[in-house]
C-alpha positions in Angstrom: -62.9 40.9 -61.6 -63.4 38.1 -59.9 -59.9 36.8 -57.3 -60.0 33.5 -58.8 -55.9 32.7 -58.6 -56.0 34.7 -54.8 -59.2 32.5 -53.7 -57.3 29.6 -55.7 -54.3 30.1 -53.6 -55.3 31.0 -50.0 -57.8 27.7 -49.7 -56.0 25.6 -48.3 -54.4 28.2 -45.7 -58.2 28.8 -45.0 -58.9 25.2 -44.3 -55.4 24.9 -42.5 -56.5 27.7 -39.8 -59.8 26.5 -39.6 -58.5 23.4 -38.1 -56.0 25.2 -35.8 -59.3 27.2 -34.1 -61.4 24.2 -34.1 -59.4 22.5 -31.3 -61.4 19.5 -30.8 -61.7 18.3 -34.9 -61.7 14.6 -34.8 -59.6 13.4 -37.1 -62.8 12.0 -39.3 -63.5 15.8 -39.3 -59.9 17.0 -39.8 -59.5 14.8 -42.8 -63.0 16.4 -43.9 -61.7 19.7 -44.0 -58.8 18.8 -45.8 -60.2 16.7 -48.6 -62.9 19.8 -48.7 -60.1 22.3 -48.9 -57.9 20.9 -51.3 -60.9 19.7 -54.0 -62.1 23.3 -53.9 -58.7 24.4 -54.7 -58.9 21.7 -57.8 -61.7 23.1 -58.5 -60.1 26.6 -58.8 -57.6 25.6 -60.7 -59.4 24.1 -63.1 -61.4 27.5 -63.4 -57.8 29.4 -64.0 -57.1 26.1 -66.7 -60.5 26.9 -68.4 -59.6 30.9 -68.7 -56.2 30.0 -70.2 -53.2 31.5 -70.4 -51.4 33.6 -73.5 -47.5 34.2 -74.5 -47.4 36.3 -71.3 -48.8 36.9 -67.7 -52.5 36.7 -67.5 -54.9 36.5 -64.6 -52.6 39.3 -63.0 -53.7 40.1 -59.3 -52.2 42.5 -57.2 -52.2 44.7 -54.0 -49.8 47.1 -52.7 -47.5 46.1 -50.2 -44.5 47.7 -49.3 -44.4 50.5 -51.7 -41.6 52.1 -50.4 -39.7 49.2 -51.4 -41.8 48.5 -54.3 -43.1 45.3 -53.2 -46.5 44.3 -53.5 -48.9 41.2 -53.8 -48.7 40.1 -57.3 -50.1 36.8 -58.9 -50.7 35.8 -62.2 -49.6 32.5 -64.3 -48.6 32.1 -67.8 -47.9 28.7 -69.6 -45.2 27.7 -67.7 -46.9 28.4 -64.3 -50.5 27.4 -65.1 -49.3 23.7 -65.7 -47.9 23.6 -62.3 -50.4 24.7 -60.1 -52.9 22.3 -61.7 -50.3 19.7 -60.8 -49.9 20.5 -57.7 -53.6 21.0 -57.2 -54.3 17.5 -58.0 -51.4 15.7 -56.0 -52.3 17.5 -52.9 -56.1 16.7 -53.4 -55.0 12.8 -53.9 -52.5 12.7 -51.3 -55.4 14.1 -48.7 -57.7 11.3 -49.7 -55.1 8.6 -49.4 -54.3 9.8 -46.0 -57.9 9.5 -44.8 -56.8 6.4 -42.7 -54.0 8.8 -40.6 -55.4 9.2 -37.2 -52.7 10.0 -35.3 -52.3 14.1 -34.8 -54.8 13.9 -37.7 -55.7 17.8 -37.0 -51.9 19.3 -37.2 -51.2 16.5 -40.1 -54.0 17.8 -42.7 -53.0 21.4 -41.3 -49.4 21.4 -42.8 -50.4 19.8 -45.6 -52.5 22.4 -46.3 -50.2 25.2 -45.1 -47.7 23.5 -47.9 -50.2 23.5 -50.9 -50.8 27.3 -50.4 -47.1 28.0 -50.1 -46.3 25.6 -53.2 -49.2 27.4 -55.1 -47.8 30.3 -53.9 -44.4 30.1 -55.5 -45.2 29.5 -58.7 -48.2 32.5 -59.0 -45.9 35.1 -57.6 -45.3 37.2 -59.7 -43.3 39.4 -56.8 -39.7 38.2 -55.8 -39.9 39.0 -52.1 -43.7 37.3 -52.2 -41.7 34.3 -54.1 -39.0 34.2 -51.2 -41.6 34.0 -48.5 -43.7 31.4 -50.4 -40.1 29.2 -50.9 -39.2 29.2 -47.4 -42.5 28.1 -45.9 -42.4 25.1 -48.2 -39.0 24.0 -46.0 -40.7 24.5 -42.6 -44.2 22.8 -43.5 -42.1 19.8 -45.2 -40.0 19.6 -42.3 -42.6 19.0 -39.9 -44.5 16.4 -42.0 -41.2 14.6 -42.6 -40.3 14.8 -39.0 -43.7 14.1 -37.3 -45.2 11.3 -39.3 -42.4 9.6 -41.0 -40.4 6.4 -40.6 -38.0 5.5 -38.1 -35.0 7.7 -39.4 -37.0 10.7 -39.6 -35.5 13.0 -37.4 -31.8 12.6 -39.3 -33.9 12.7 -42.7 -35.7 15.6 -42.0 -32.5 17.7 -40.3 -30.9 17.1 -43.7 -33.7 18.5 -45.8 -33.9 21.4 -43.7 -30.1 22.2 -43.4 -29.9 21.6 -47.1 -32.5 23.5 -48.5 -32.1 26.1 -46.0 -28.5 26.9 -47.1 -29.5 26.3 -50.6 -32.0 29.6 -49.8 -29.2 31.7 -48.8 -27.3 32.2 -52.5 -31.4 32.8 -53.4 -31.9 35.6 -51.3 -28.5 37.5 -52.3 -29.7 36.7 -56.2 -32.9 38.1 -55.4 -31.2 41.2 -54.0 -28.9 41.6 -56.9 -31.8 41.7 -59.3 -33.4 44.6 -57.3 -30.3 46.4 -57.1 -29.3 45.9 -61.0 -33.0 47.1 -61.6 -33.9 51.0 -62.7 -36.1 51.7 -60.9 -35.2 49.1 -58.4 -38.1 47.1 -58.5 -39.1 43.3 -57.1 -42.0 43.0 -60.0 -41.4 39.7 -62.3 -42.7 40.8 -65.3 -40.4 44.0 -65.2 -37.2 41.6 -64.6 -38.2 39.4 -67.2 -39.0 41.8 -70.0 -35.7 43.5 -69.4 -33.1 41.3 -67.4 -31.0 44.4 -65.0 -27.8 42.8 -64.9 -24.7 42.0 -67.1 -21.3 40.9 -66.9 -19.8 39.6 -63.5 -23.2 40.7 -61.5 -25.1 38.8 -63.7 -22.8 35.6 -63.5 -22.8 35.6 -59.8 -26.4 36.1 -59.2 -26.8 33.1 -61.9 -24.2 31.1 -59.7 -26.9 32.5 -56.5 -29.5 30.9 -58.3 -28.3 27.7 -59.8 -27.3 26.4 -56.6 -30.4 27.2 -54.8 -32.1 25.5 -57.4 -30.0 22.7 -58.1 -30.3 22.0 -54.5 -34.2 21.9 -54.9 -34.4 19.8 -57.8 -31.7 18.1 -56.7 -28.9 17.8 -59.4 -25.8 15.9 -58.4 -23.7 16.2 -56.4 -26.4 18.6 -54.7 -28.7 15.6 -54.3 -27.9 13.2 -51.2 -30.6 14.8 -48.5 -33.4 13.4 -50.8 -33.5 9.3 -51.0 -33.6 9.7 -47.1 -36.0 12.1 -47.0 -38.4 10.5 -49.8 -38.1 7.1 -47.7 -38.6 8.5 -44.1 -41.5 10.7 -45.1 -45.0 9.1 -44.8 -46.4 8.0 -48.7 -48.4 11.3 -49.0 -45.0 13.3 -48.0 -43.3 11.4 -50.4 -45.8 12.4 -52.9 -45.6 15.8 -52.4 -41.9 15.9 -52.1 -41.0 14.3 -55.4 -44.4 15.6 -57.2 -44.5 19.2 -56.4 -41.2 20.1 -54.2 -38.8 19.6 -56.4 -40.4 21.2 -59.4 -40.2 24.8 -57.4 -36.6 23.9 -58.3 -36.9 23.3 -62.0 -39.9 26.2 -62.0 -37.4 28.5 -60.4 -34.4 27.7 -63.0 -36.6 28.8 -65.9 -38.7 31.8 -64.3 -35.3 33.2 -63.0 -32.3 31.7 -63.8 -33.3 31.8 -67.7 -35.6 34.3 -67.7 -34.1 36.9 -65.4 -30.0 36.0 -66.1 -30.2 34.4 -69.7 -26.9 35.9 -71.0 -25.4 34.2 -67.8 -27.3 31.2 -68.1 -25.8 31.4 -72.2 -22.3 31.2 -71.1 -22.4 28.9 -68.3 -24.8 26.1 -70.4 -22.0 23.6 -71.2 -21.3 23.4 -67.7 -25.0 23.2 -66.4 -25.5 20.4 -68.9 -22.5 18.6 -68.0 -24.1 18.1 -64.4 -27.3 17.3 -65.9 -26.4 14.6 -68.1 -24.3 13.5 -65.1 -27.3 13.5 -62.7 -29.4 11.5 -64.9 -27.0 8.6 -65.5 -26.6 8.5 -61.7 -30.1 8.7 -60.6 -30.4 5.8 -63.2 -27.8 3.6 -62.2 -28.2 4.5 -58.1 -32.1 3.5 -58.7 -30.6 0.2 -60.4 -28.8 -0.5 -57.3 -31.7 -0.4 -54.9 -33.4 -3.4 -53.3 -36.2 -1.2 -51.5 -38.7 -0.1 -53.9 -39.3 3.4 -52.3 -35.7 4.1 -52.5 -35.7 2.5 -56.3 -38.3 5.5 -57.1 -36.7 8.3 -55.1 -33.5 7.6 -57.1 -35.6 7.9 -60.5 -36.5 11.2 -59.7 -32.5 12.3 -59.7 -32.9 10.7 -63.4 -35.9 12.8 -64.3 -34.7 15.6 -63.0 -31.3 15.6 -64.8 -33.5 15.7 -68.0 -35.4 18.5 -67.1 -32.4 19.9 -66.5 -30.7 19.6 -69.4 -33.9 20.8 -71.5 -34.0 24.0 -69.6 -30.0 24.3 -70.4 -30.6 23.3 -73.8 -33.2 26.2 -74.2 -30.4 28.9 -72.4 -28.0 27.6 -75.4 -30.4 27.9 -78.2 -32.5 29.9 -80.1 -35.7 30.0 -81.7 -37.3 26.8 -82.1 -35.0 24.7 -80.6 -35.3 26.6 -78.0 -39.0 26.5 -77.5 -39.0 22.7 -78.2 -36.4 22.3 -75.9 -38.4 24.1 -72.8 -41.7 22.7 -74.2 -39.9 19.0 -73.0 -38.5 20.2 -70.1 -41.9 21.7 -68.6 -43.9 18.8 -69.6 -41.5 16.8 -68.2 -42.4 18.5 -64.9 -45.9 17.9 -64.8 -45.6 14.2 -66.3 -43.1 13.7 -63.3 -45.2 14.5 -60.8 -48.3 12.7 -62.2 -46.4 9.0 -63.0 -44.0 9.5 -59.9 -46.9 10.3 -57.4 -49.0 7.2 -58.7 -45.8 5.3 -58.4 -45.2 6.2 -54.7 -49.0 6.1 -53.9 -48.6 2.3 -54.8 -45.5 1.2 -53.0 -47.2 3.1 -49.7 -50.2 1.3 -50.1 -47.8 -2.1 -50.7 -45.9 -0.8 -47.4 -49.4 -0.4 -45.6 -50.1 -4.1 -46.4 -47.0 -6.0 -46.3 -45.0 -3.9 -43.7 -41.8 -4.1 -46.2 -40.8 -2.4 -49.2 -38.2 -4.8 -50.3 -38.3 -6.1 -53.5 -36.9 -9.6 -52.5 -40.1 -10.3 -50.0 -42.7 -10.4 -52.7 -43.7 -12.5 -55.4 -46.5 -13.2 -57.7 -48.5 -10.1 -56.4 -50.3 -9.7 -59.3 -52.2 -12.5 -58.6 -53.2 -11.6 -55.1 -53.5 -7.6 -55.9 -54.4 -7.6 -59.5 -55.2 -3.8 -59.5 -52.0 -2.7 -57.7 -50.0 -4.9 -60.0 -51.2 -3.5 -63.2 -51.3 0.0 -61.9 -47.8 -0.3 -61.2 -47.1 -1.7 -64.4 -48.6 1.3 -66.1 -46.6 3.7 -63.8 -43.6 2.0 -64.2 -43.8 1.9 -68.2 -44.8 5.4 -68.1 -41.1 5.9 -66.3 -39.4 4.5 -68.2 -40.4 6.5 -71.5 -42.9 3.7 -73.2 -44.7 5.8 -76.1 -48.2 6.3 -75.3 -47.4 7.3 -71.9 -46.9 10.6 -70.2 -43.1 11.0 -70.6 -42.6 9.7 -73.9 -43.3 13.3 -75.4 -41.5 15.1 -72.9 -38.0 13.1 -73.1 -38.5 12.9 -77.2 -38.7 16.9 -77.2 -35.8 17.1 -74.8 -33.3 15.3 -76.6 -34.6 16.4 -79.3 -34.3 19.9 -78.9 -30.9 19.3 -77.1 -29.6 17.3 -79.7 -29.5 20.2 -82.2 -27.3 22.4 -79.8 -24.9 19.5 -78.2 -25.5 15.9 -80.2 -23.0 13.8 -77.7 -25.1 15.5 -74.8 -28.5 13.9 -76.1 -26.7 10.4 -76.7 -25.5 9.9 -73.5 -28.5 11.2 -72.1 -30.4 8.2 -73.7 -28.8 5.8 -71.9 -30.3 6.5 -68.9 -33.6 5.2 -70.6 -32.5 2.4 -70.9 -31.1 1.5 -67.3 -34.5 3.1 -66.1 -36.3 0.3 -68.3 -33.9 -2.7 -67.0 -34.6 -1.0 -63.2 -38.3 -0.9 -63.7 -38.8 -4.6 -65.6 -36.6 -6.0 -62.9 -38.9 -4.5 -60.3 -41.8 -5.7 -61.9 -40.9 -9.2 -62.6 -39.6 -9.4 -58.6 -42.6 -8.2 -57.3 -45.8 -9.4 -59.2 -44.6 -11.9 -61.4 -43.4 -15.3 -60.1 -45.2 -18.1 -57.9 -46.9 -16.4 -55.0 -45.7 -17.5 -51.9 -48.4 -18.7 -49.2 -48.0 -15.4 -46.8 -49.0 -13.5 -49.7 -52.1 -14.9 -50.9 -54.7 -13.2 -48.6 -53.0 -9.7 -49.3 -55.9 -7.0 -49.7 -55.8 -5.3 -53.2 -56.2 -1.7 -53.7 -59.4 -0.1 -51.8 -62.1 2.4 -52.9 -59.7 5.3 -51.1 -56.7 4.2 -53.0 -58.6 3.8 -55.8 -59.8 7.4 -55.7 -56.3 8.4 -54.9 -54.3 6.5 -57.6 -56.6 6.1 -60.6 -57.5 9.9 -61.8 -53.2 10.1 -61.7 -53.0 7.0 -63.9 -55.9 8.1 -66.5 -53.9 11.3 -66.8 -50.6 9.3 -67.1 -52.6 7.9 -70.7 -54.1 11.2 -71.5 -50.8 13.4 -71.5 -49.0 10.4 -73.2 -51.9 9.8 -76.3 -53.0 13.4 -76.7 -50.3 15.9 -74.7 -51.5 18.9 -77.4 -54.0 19.7 -74.5 -50.9 20.8 -72.1 -48.3 21.4 -74.7 -50.4 23.9 -76.6 -50.6 26.2 -73.0 -47.0 25.4 -72.8 -45.8 26.1 -75.9 -47.0 29.8 -76.0 -45.3 30.4 -73.1 -42.0 28.7 -74.4 -42.6 30.5 -77.8 -42.1 33.7 -76.1 -39.1 33.3 -74.2 -37.3 32.0 -77.0 -37.5 35.1 -79.1 
């Protein structure tokens, strides 16, 4: 069989290695390599989508690696990982197109983004826990250098905080992986075997689950392990913020499903009420914290805490429920991962485009920009309405299923969480009113609108925001086959 999964996985790395060898590459040539590699990766992801995914793992490719330990190169997809692979390929392609004008050490910049893309794809595609952990750690290193090398004024501190938090979170993940390996009989790191027969019970399962929860709660992030996120988002370059929010946060939520829910299901079931409490609080905290921001980028960053709280609530409701309710909550959680990447990616690109022109992100500095920059304004309105959960846009079908699935398990938690939508609606309507409506000051009358490069990056995400909201079945059908199998 044609190794489409492997080729798609390592295409970005191939581009990064080419730039590493091609030391005389100009910024224009470096960006051409980056855009071409990410575009081909997107084509590969589309090919994987056309092949499809069933209830179990498919498109599996494997080779021996460390046979004495049962470690192998194993990659493949199911209905949970396949949409996230597509999301990753799309957001990296959009980010590299948006970054074409970056001339400062462009060869290193593009190389790091391509390395990060392969690492993120590797986490979603890995069917071996050692391989999963290797890719997981590489994402940390690549993102650290992107923030520290091309971020804003306080980038060094933000990058260091990101690195320390996520590195410390990786330690309990490693211990949990070792526990799963030692608990399996025969010992194996094969994800398929560990999912089919969870190896741990009792106290051992609870301790392994705790390690997984801490690691993934840092990455998502969940309150109170979220404090690295606002500064990392704010100080990162625009494209870095897009992949950090759109892809890297999903590594945590994906791990919560793949490892915590599927490999320690009984322990997750027992702890579900406590985890749900943190998820609800995180969702509300993120919404209210965003409401208090005057910096547009920090506002969008805190809404990520809010939306990841909803994802955690959906996954946790799936851990507590059984059958149809479990599949419903999990469907919504995975769809929310996809929709959040699309919508928040659009918002960060739009805020970045505004900052490039005005050199400020403070809402109080703007008014009436819709007259000067109509394309930017209406695309921001669309993404903001999607983020606040307007029916017909991407977040609505995801959040509706999360709340419906949660209501069958914890009606009070679902009811309290819905309040976060009202707060999110208020903060985005206020942002739209302050920035894009009202009287246009003279200083902004000649502010240029989005150019072709920015439109090529943003419009596909805006189109998908509508497509997922109006007709979510083309994504949900893929997710549901896997969610239904987990629910049995």
